[in-house]
N, C-alpha and C positions, 0 to 999 in steps of 0.2 A: 484301619482309619478311625478317626475320633468324631464319627458322624453318626447321627441317629438315623435308622432306615428300618423298614418293614418289607416282608415278603407278602405277596398275596399269589389267588389263582392256583394253579398247578407248579408247587414248587419242584416236582421232578421232570418238568418239561424243557426240552430243549431250547425252544425259542424264549427271550424273555425281553419284556419291554421295561424300560426305565423312565419314571414319571419325575419331570422336573416342574418345581412350583413357580408360581409368580411372585413377583417382588415385594410382597407383602404376605407371601404365601408359607406353607409347611406341610409335612405330611397329612396332619390332619383334616386341612382344609380342603383336599380333595376328596374329605368324606367317602362314600364308598364307591365313586365311580370307577378307580381301578380295579377294584376286588372285581366289579361287575362286568367291567369289559374283558377281566383276564380268564375270568371264569367260563365266559361265554366264549371265548376263544381257543380256551384250556392251554393257557402259556403261562409262564412265571412273569410276576410283575414285580418290580423294586421300586418303591417309593422313597424318597431320603430328602432330609433338612439340608440345604447347603449349610456351611458355617457359618454362624451366627444367626441362623434362622431356628424356630419351634425349639427342640431341644438338643439342636448340634450347639456345642462351644463354639465361642469364635467371638471376634469384635466386627462391626460394620463401619465403625468410627471412622473419619478420614477418606472416605471413598474416594476411588482416582476413577478417571474415564475410560479405564482398560478392565473394570469390575467385572463386566460381562466374560470378557478374554480370561480372565484369573478364574472365573466359576468353570469356564469350559476345561481349564487345564485341572481343576479338582475334580472335573467329571471323570476325565481321562484316567486320573490316578485312581479313582471310583472303582472304575470297570475293571482296572487291572486288580486292586486288591481283590474283589469279587472274583477274580480269576476265570473273566469271559471272554470268549475270544471274540464276537461280535454281538449287538444289541440293537434293539430296537428304541429309538428316543421319542418320547411324548411330551412336548414342552408346552407349559402355559404361560404367555406374556414375556418376562424375561427368560422363563425356561425356555421357553421357543424359541428366543434369539442364542440362548446358550445351546440348545441343540443344534441351531445351524452353525454357529462357530464348529462347535466339535466337529459335527459331521463333514465341513470343509477343511477344518486341518488335520484331522485324525480318521480319513476315510476307511481306515483299516479295523476300525474299531467297529463300525454302524452299518448296519442293514438297511435301515429307513428310518423317516423322520416324519411326525405326526406334530404341527405346529396348532396352535390356538393364540391369536392376537399376538403375533410375533412381530417383531420389530427390527428392520434392516438399516433404517436411518432415522434420526430425531426430524420430526416435523413439526411447523406450528400448529397442529391441531392437537399432537401429544402435549407439547408445552403446555397450551391452554388446559386440557384435562387435570393435568398434575399439578397447575397452579388454583384451579378450582377446587380441588381436593385438600390443597393446603390448611384450610383454617379448620377442615374437620375433627382436626385431634384435640384441638383447643376448645372448641364446642363440645366435646365429648363423645363425638359421632364415630370414633374409632376406638373405644373405650374395649370392642368386642375382641382386637387384637390382643389385648391381656390374656385371654383365654388359650391362645396360642402360643405367644412369645413372653408372657410373663412379664417382669418389670423392664425388659427390654425392649417392649413393644413400642417406647417412644424412639429408640435406636433405630429400630426396623423402619418405622416410618419415615424418619428424616433421612434415613438411609437412601431410601427411594426416592422420595420428593425430591431432596437437595440437589441428587447428581443430574437427574433430568432437567432441571431448572439450571444448571452451572454453566457458565460460558465455556467452559473445557468439553462441553457434551455437546455442545450445540451442532456440531459438523460430524459427531459420529456417526460412522457409517460403514456395513459390512458386506458392501455388494461386490466387492474384490473376493471375500472369503464365500459368497453363495452362488458365486459364479463357477467354484471350484466343486461344487457338491455335484456328485454322480448317482448316489444312493436315490430310491422311490422316495417321494414327498408327497404329503398331503396337507395343504397349507388352509386352514379354517381362518375365517374372522365375521364377526357379526356384523351386518350392514350397518347397526346403529352404536361401534362400539366408539365410545368418548375418549379413548387415548389414542385413535389413529385412523386413516382413512383406509380403501381399498387400493392406494398406491403401494402399500406393503406387500399386499398380496400379488399386486400386479408385477412389483419390482423383484420379488423373491421367484417367480414363474419366467420372468423374461430374463433375469440374469444368466439361468442355464433352463432352457424349455424343456428339455429331456426327462422323461420320468418325473414329472409334476402334474399334479392336480389341485384346483383348489373347490373350496364349499363356503359359500358367504351366506348364512341363513338369514331370512326375515326378521324384522322385530328383535333382532339381539343383540346386546351390547358386548362386554367385554370379555366375558365367562362364556362361551357356549356351551362346554360340557354342563353347566349348571343351568343354565336359561333356556336349551334347548335339546336335552339330555336325551331324548328318543332320536331325534334327528341326527344327532352327533354320533349317538353310537350306530346306529344304522349306517352311516357314513364312512365311520372308522372301521367298523367290521369289515365291510366289502373291503376294504383297502388292505387290511390284515390278511385277508383270507388269499389275497393276490400276491403277497410275500411270503406266508409260511409254506 
């Protein structure tokens, strides 16, 4: 597949975690978190750029309301390309929603799911947060994205920002899919997440209460693995030790 990806941890390990970045993210924006987690667990990790992000080719123009489902299909093809029978998914924000969609629609591929700041429906707090971020690009406060996405950084920003504000996305909801997930899940969200409320966590857990747990760290926003690294690593490590 024509995707940029890297491997971390123990490359010979049987267990494999695939990391799925956020809506403005890419491989490099995970920093050393996947490496540290996978080495501590002695497992293989794969971190990749979805089409149109980071170093992966592709266009994010004219994004439709099914874009997360399209990304889940791409993930399924990627897993097949890697010749992996079953994997663990770790998704942040958009990546978390993609992980849930994949686990619900392709259960034969997925052993477990960890999400951070995943969405299962669009809510007013999300719209408000995205709207508040909109002027940051013209104010130059998102120029750091150039380092990761090059000249496409504006395309990446508006692809994320536009769709969450679009009328076609206001009723987006994947509760029917999350109700089908049977693999173990750890659902993480900061209590101060500016892009969503704990209704997201509660809904994920409620739609199928078997084999699911949550972690909601205090004084934490949209990126728990960056903001509360030690707490998140401890919680995630304990979860994975039960799965391997």
